[in-house]
C-alpha positions as CSV (number, residue, x, y, z in Angstrom):
1,M,-33.6,-38.1,43.8
2,F,-32.9,-37.7,40.1
3,N,-33.4,-34.7,37.8
4,K,-35.0,-34.5,34.4
5,K,-31.7,-34.1,32.7
6,E,-30.3,-37.3,34.4
7,L,-33.6,-39.3,33.3
8,C,-33.4,-37.7,29.6
9,K,-29.8,-39.0,29.3
10,F,-30.5,-42.4,30.7
11,L,-33.6,-42.7,28.4
12,V,-31.5,-42.1,25.3
13,E,-28.9,-44.7,26.3
14,A,-31.4,-47.3,27.4
15,K,-33.4,-46.8,24.1
16,K,-30.3,-46.9,21.8
17,S,-29.3,-50.1,23.7
18,T,-32.5,-51.9,23.4
19,Y,-35.1,-52.0,20.4
20,A,-33.3,-49.4,18.4
21,S,-30.1,-51.5,18.4
22,G,-31.9,-54.4,16.6
23,D,-30.3,-56.8,19.0
24,A,-33.0,-59.5,19.5
25,T,-30.8,-61.5,21.8
26,K,-31.6,-59.0,24.5
27,E,-35.4,-59.8,24.3
28,I,-37.0,-61.8,27.1
29,K,-39.9,-63.8,25.7
30,E,-42.6,-63.8,28.4
31,E,-45.2,-66.4,29.2
32,N,-48.0,-64.0,27.9
33,K,-46.5,-63.9,24.5
34,S,-45.0,-60.5,25.0
35,K,-41.4,-59.4,24.9
36,T,-39.5,-57.5,27.4
37,L,-36.2,-55.5,26.9
38,I,-34.2,-54.4,30.0
39,F,-31.4,-51.8,30.5
40,E,-29.8,-50.9,33.8
41,K,-27.4,-48.4,34.8
42,G,-26.5,-47.0,38.3
43,D,-29.7,-46.5,40.1
44,F,-31.7,-46.5,37.0
45,K,-33.6,-49.6,35.3
46,Y,-35.5,-49.5,32.0
47,H,-38.2,-52.0,31.1
48,D,-39.7,-52.0,27.5
49,N,-42.5,-54.6,27.3
50,Y,-44.4,-55.0,24.1
51,F,-46.9,-57.0,22.3
52,G,-47.1,-58.0,18.5
53,G,-45.3,-57.7,15.6
54,E,-48.1,-56.1,13.5
55,P,-49.7,-54.1,14.8
56,Y,-47.9,-53.7,18.1
57,G,-48.4,-51.9,21.4
58,G,-46.5,-51.7,24.7
59,R,-45.1,-49.6,27.7
60,E,-41.8,-48.5,29.0
61,V,-41.2,-48.0,32.7
62,V,-38.2,-46.5,34.2
63,F,-37.3,-47.2,37.9
64,F,-35.1,-45.1,40.1
65,Q,-33.7,-46.9,43.1
66,N,-36.5,-49.6,42.3
67,Q,-39.3,-47.2,42.5
68,A,-41.3,-46.7,39.2
69,V,-40.9,-43.0,38.2
70,Y,-41.6,-42.8,34.4
71,M,-44.0,-44.4,32.0
72,M,-44.7,-44.2,28.2
73,V,-47.3,-46.3,26.5
74,Y,-47.3,-46.7,22.7
75,Y,-49.4,-48.3,19.8
76,G,-48.2,-48.4,16.2
77,Y,-48.9,-50.4,12.9
78,V,-47.9,-50.6,9.3
79,N,-50.3,-49.8,6.4
80,E,-52.3,-53.0,5.6
81,K,-51.0,-52.6,1.9
82,I,-47.5,-53.3,2.9
83,N,-46.5,-57.0,3.0
84,D,-42.9,-56.8,3.9
85,F,-42.3,-54.7,7.1
86,K,-38.5,-55.2,7.0
87,D,-37.6,-51.9,5.4
88,V,-40.3,-49.9,7.4
89,Y,-38.8,-51.1,10.7
90,K,-35.3,-50.7,9.4
91,V,-36.2,-46.9,8.8
92,L,-37.8,-46.8,12.4
93,R,-34.8,-48.2,14.0
94,G,-32.7,-45.7,12.2
95,A,-34.7,-42.9,13.4
96,L,-34.9,-44.1,16.9
97,L,-31.1,-44.4,17.0
98,L,-31.2,-40.6,16.8
99,I,-33.4,-39.9,19.6
100,P,-33.0,-36.3,21.0
101,E,-31.8,-36.0,24.5
102,E,-33.9,-33.0,25.1
103,N,-37.0,-34.8,24.0
104,P,-36.3,-38.5,24.7
105,Y,-39.6,-40.0,23.6
106,R,-38.9,-41.6,20.1
107,G,-37.1,-40.4,17.1
108,P,-36.0,-37.0,16.0
109,K,-38.6,-34.5,14.4
110,E,-37.5,-35.6,11.0
111,Y,-35.3,-38.4,9.5
112,I,-35.0,-39.1,5.9
113,D,-33.6,-42.4,4.5
114,G,-33.7,-42.5,0.7
115,D,-37.5,-42.3,-0.4
116,Y,-38.6,-42.9,3.3
117,I,-39.4,-39.8,5.6
118,Y,-39.9,-40.3,9.3
119,A,-41.7,-37.4,11.1
120,N,-42.3,-37.2,14.8
121,N,-44.6,-34.5,16.3
122,F,-45.0,-34.2,19.9
123,I,-46.0,-31.8,22.6
124,G,-44.7,-31.5,26.3
125,E,-41.6,-32.4,28.2
126,V,-40.4,-35.6,29.6
127,D,-42.6,-35.2,32.8
128,N,-45.8,-35.0,30.6
129,F,-45.9,-35.5,26.9
130,S,-47.6,-37.1,23.9
131,G,-46.8,-37.6,20.4
132,E,-47.2,-39.4,16.9
133,E,-44.8,-40.7,14.6
134,I,-45.3,-41.3,10.8
135,I,-43.2,-42.9,8.0
136,T,-44.1,-42.2,4.5
137,Y,-42.6,-43.7,1.3
138,K,-42.6,-41.7,-1.7
139,G,-45.3,-39.6,-0.3
140,E,-47.6,-42.4,0.9
141,E,-48.1,-43.1,4.6
142,I,-46.9,-46.5,5.4
143,Y,-46.7,-46.5,9.1
144,R,-48.2,-44.6,12.1
145,A,-47.8,-44.8,16.0
146,K,-48.9,-42.9,18.9
147,Y,-47.4,-42.5,22.4
148,I,-47.9,-40.6,25.7
149,G,-46.1,-40.5,29.0
150,G,-44.6,-38.7,31.8
151,F,-43.5,-39.0,35.4
152,I,-45.5,-41.3,37.6
153,D,-46.1,-41.7,41.4
154,K,-44.7,-38.3,42.2
155,K,-47.1,-37.9,45.4
156,K,-46.7,-40.6,47.9
């Protein structure tokens, strides 16, 4: 069996090594037009499967010894006034690279990159949590995403 601390440490490494890294070569293009990112280490395996570009939605699942033990679902979008998403997602990836081990859901509580401010508000712990992240540019909201997750299949 695993403990929360092990899972949190694994989630940080998995997330930093997949979407946050910006390495599109790791993406598996699925038949249903979604994309999947996979990271494995020891007894743990991480799957991040998402649809879209803009807006987007997806789910992360962590397996321990081939048994699903953790899941997070998410949905996000860029303000419709924004035509060029590159800078928004660059800021998002910068925030996601700073994922805190004690709350490994998305990015830190706050991340500032020039005139961009990333804010992440959440409640709960890794076994049961929810949150929302927002990016503003010069005080105007340009991005928002919601997420929820926790442990799954604890009772057999």
